[in-house]
C-alpha positions in Angstrom: -3.6 -3.4 -18.5 -0.9 -4.7 -16.1 2.6 -5.5 -17.2 4.2 -8.7 -15.9 7.1 -6.7 -14.7 6.2 -5.6 -11.1 5.8 -1.9 -10.6 6.1 -0.7 -14.2 3.8 -0.4 -17.1 5.1 -1.8 -20.3 8.6 -0.9 -19.1 8.1 2.8 -19.6 9.5 5.5 -17.3 6.7 7.5 -15.6 6.3 11.1 -16.4 7.2 13.5 -13.6 6.0 16.9 -12.6 8.5 19.7 -12.1 8.8 18.8 -8.4 9.9 15.3 -9.4 6.7 13.4 -8.4 5.0 10.8 -10.5 1.4 11.5 -11.5 -1.5 9.6 -13.0 -4.4 10.6 -15.1 -7.2 8.5 -13.6 -8.8 8.1 -17.0 -6.0 5.8 -18.0 -2.5 7.3 -17.5 0.4 6.2 -15.4 -0.2 5.7 -11.7 0.4 8.6 -9.4 2.3 7.4 -6.4 4.7 8.7 -3.9 7.1 6.8 -1.7 6.4 7.2 2.0 8.2 9.7 4.1 10.7 7.2 5.5 14.3 7.4 6.8 16.8 6.8 5.3 16.4 7.4 1.6 19.3 5.2 0.7 18.0 2.3 2.7 14.4 2.6 1.4 15.4 2.9 -2.3 17.9 0.0 -2.0 15.6 -2.2 0.1 12.3 -1.9 -1.7 13.2 -0.5 -5.2 11.0 2.5 -5.0 10.7 4.1 -8.5 8.7 7.1 -7.4 10.3 10.2 -6.0 11.2 9.8 -2.3 10.0 12.7 -0.2 12.0 13.2 3.0 11.5 15.5 5.9 13.3 16.1 9.2 10.1 16.0 11.2 7.5 13.3 11.7 4.4 15.3 10.4 2.1 12.5 11.6 3.0 12.7 15.3 4.9 16.0 15.6 7.7 14.4 17.4 10.5 15.9 15.2 11.9 12.5 14.7 11.9 10.3 11.6 8.7 8.6 10.7 10.5 5.2 10.5 13.9 3.6 10.7 15.0 0.7 8.6 16.5 -2.4 10.1 19.3 -4.3 8.5 20.9 -1.6 6.3 20.4 -1.7 2.5 20.2 -5.4 1.6 18.6 -5.2 -1.8 18.3 -9.0 -2.0 15.2 -9.0 0.1 11.8 -7.6 -0.7 10.9 -6.9 2.9 12.1 -3.8 4.8 11.9 -4.5 8.6 11.2 -1.2 10.4 13.0 -0.5 13.8 10.2 1.7 14.7 6.9 0.0 13.8 3.8 1.9 12.7 0.7 2.0 14.9 -2.3 0.6 12.9 -4.3 3.5 11.5 -7.5 4.4 13.4 -9.8 4.1 10.4 -13.5 3.4 10.5 -14.8 3.2 6.9 -17.3 1.4 4.7 -16.5 -2.0 3.3 -17.6 -3.4 -0.1 -20.8 -4.7 1.4 -21.8 -1.2 2.5 -21.2 -2.1 6.2 -19.1 -0.2 8.8 -15.6 -1.5 9.1 -13.3 -0.6 12.0 -9.8 -1.5 10.8 -8.3 -1.8 14.3 -11.2 -3.8 15.7 -11.7 -6.1 12.8 -8.0 -6.9 12.2 -6.9 -7.1 15.9 -4.6 -10.1 16.5 -4.6 -11.0 12.8 -1.7 -10.9 10.3 -2.7 -8.0 8.0 -1.4 -6.5 4.8 -2.6 -2.9 4.2 -2.5 -1.1 0.8 -3.8 2.2 -0.4 -4.7 2.4 -4.1 -7.7 2.7 -6.4 -9.6 0.7 -8.9 -8.9 2.9 -12.0 -5.2 2.4 -11.6 -4.0 0.7 -14.9 -1.0 -1.2 -13.6 0.5 -1.0 -10.1 -2.6 -1.3 -7.9 -4.1 -4.4 -9.7 -0.6 -6.0 -10.1 0.0 -5.6 -6.3 -3.3 -7.2 -5.5 -2.8 -10.0 -8.0 0.7 -10.8 -6.6 -0.6 -11.0 -3.0 -3.5 -13.1 -4.2 -1.2 -15.6 -5.9 1.0 -15.8 -2.8 -2.0 -16.3 -0.6 -3.2 -19.3 -2.6 0.2 -21.0 -2.0 -0.5 -21.1 1.8 -2.2 -23.9 3.6 -6.0 -23.3 4.0 -5.7 -22.5 7.7 -3.1 -19.8 7.0 -5.1 -18.4 4.1 -8.0 -17.9 6.5 -5.8 -16.1 9.0 -4.4 -13.6 6.5 -6.2 -10.3 6.2 -5.6 -8.2 3.1 -7.1 -4.7 3.2 -7.3 -2.3 0.2 -8.2 1.2 1.1 -9.2 3.4 -1.9 -7.5 6.7 -2.5 -10.3 7.6 -4.9 -13.5 7.3 -2.8 -15.5 9.6 -5.0 -15.5 6.9 -7.7 -14.6 3.8 -5.7 -18.0 3.1 -4.1 -18.6 0.1 -2.0 -20.2 -1.6 -5.0 -17.3 -0.7 -7.3 -14.8 -2.2 -4.8 -17.0 -5.3 -4.5 -16.7 -5.9 -8.3 -13.0 -4.9 -8.7 -11.3 -6.7 -5.8 -12.3 -10.3 -6.7 -11.2 -9.7 -10.3 -7.9 -7.9 -9.5 -7.0 -9.9 -6.4 -9.2 -12.3 -4.3 -12.8 -12.4 -3.0 -11.4 -12.6 0.5 -9.8 -9.2 0.3 -11.4 -6.4 2.1 -12.1 -3.1 0.2 -12.7 0.1 2.1 -14.1 3.5 1.1 -15.2 6.6 2.9 -14.2 10.2 3.6 -11.1 11.2 1.7 -9.7 13.3 4.6 -10.0 10.3 6.9 -8.3 8.1 4.4 -5.5 10.6 3.8 -4.9 11.0 7.5 -4.8 7.2 8.0 -2.3 6.8 5.2 -0.2 9.6 6.5 0.0 8.0 10.0 1.9 5.1 8.5 4.1 7.3 6.3 2.2 7.0 3.0 1.4 10.2 1.2 -1.9 10.7 -0.6 -2.8 13.9 -2.5 -6.4 15.0 -3.2 -7.5 14.3 -6.7 -6.8 17.2 -9.0 -8.8 17.9 -12.2 -6.6 19.1 -15.1 -7.7 21.5 -17.9 -8.2 18.7 -20.3 -10.7 17.1 -17.9 -8.4 14.3 -16.7 -8.1 13.7 -13.0 -4.6 13.4 -11.6 -3.9 11.5 -8.3 -0.8 10.7 -6.3 -0.5 8.0 -3.7 2.1 5.9 -2.0 2.6 2.4 -3.5 3.8 0.4 -0.6 2.3 -2.5 1.4 2.5 -2.5 5.1 2.4 -5.8 7.1 1.0 -5.7 10.6 1.9 -8.3 13.2 -0.7 -10.5 14.8 1.1 -10.4 18.1 1.7 -6.6 18.4 -0.9 -5.2 15.8 1.9 -2.9 14.7 3.2 -2.4 11.1 6.7 -3.7 11.2 7.4 -4.7 7.6 7.2 -2.6 4.4 7.1 -3.9 0.8 7.7 -1.9 -2.3 5.7 -1.9 -5.6 8.3 -4.2 -7.2 7.6 -7.1 -4.8 6.8 -10.3 -6.7 4.3 -13.0 -5.9 7.2 -15.4 -5.1 8.7 -12.9 -2.7 5.3 -12.5 -0.9 4.9 -16.3 -0.9 8.3 -16.7 0.8 7.5 -14.2 3.5 3.9 -14.8 4.3 4.4 -17.9 6.5 6.6 -15.8 8.8 4.3 -12.7 8.7 1.4 -14.9 9.7 3.3 -15.9 12.8 4.4 -12.3 13.5 8.1 -13.1 12.7 10.6 -11.1 10.8 10.8 -12.3 7.1 
């Protein structure tokens, strides 16, 4: 169901609620996604091509500091897919269940390893599988040694339906067998996503029986040298753009 154009479905414009946010009916509608709460809006929209509504706040709700969640380095250069953050994110403290049904401590298992982290779900008709596919294509362009170093972690935003078994079937088809799929308690997943500026709303059942979900559609790259999330990618990032940046990300360098 994916379109070859990154971040869109058949070139259509996603429907919006009255508050300007995009939504998705989990039984086959457009993906519900929300851009992360990042400063500044102009820099984020220009740098990563976010098509969803951008929610901005004066306070960092994740840490209560009253400061922006993140600052963007390099202004609004829209020729690059990567947005380098002046204030990197701390890796989420998430202990969930992987596709093998085993406990997975995100910080422990990815410590000192280049890691791409994405929050999405298996019933997404376009953006989620397209993002996984683009990363998989880019990964295959790397030397084998670098492929083995790169960690790609997919955390479901729909844990009620995305069981370990479901993730185990979906990820190899949508992306790559090496990718890690995680599921678990929704509140823990939501808190983990929020800690890196990605908004996730609880699934909402509509009167017609459909289930609407909203989630951020960004990929965060974590450095193997600092274990901090220092680069952000938008949903329109192509496989070629990932392929160009991955060699530097694997070394912990700025793309």
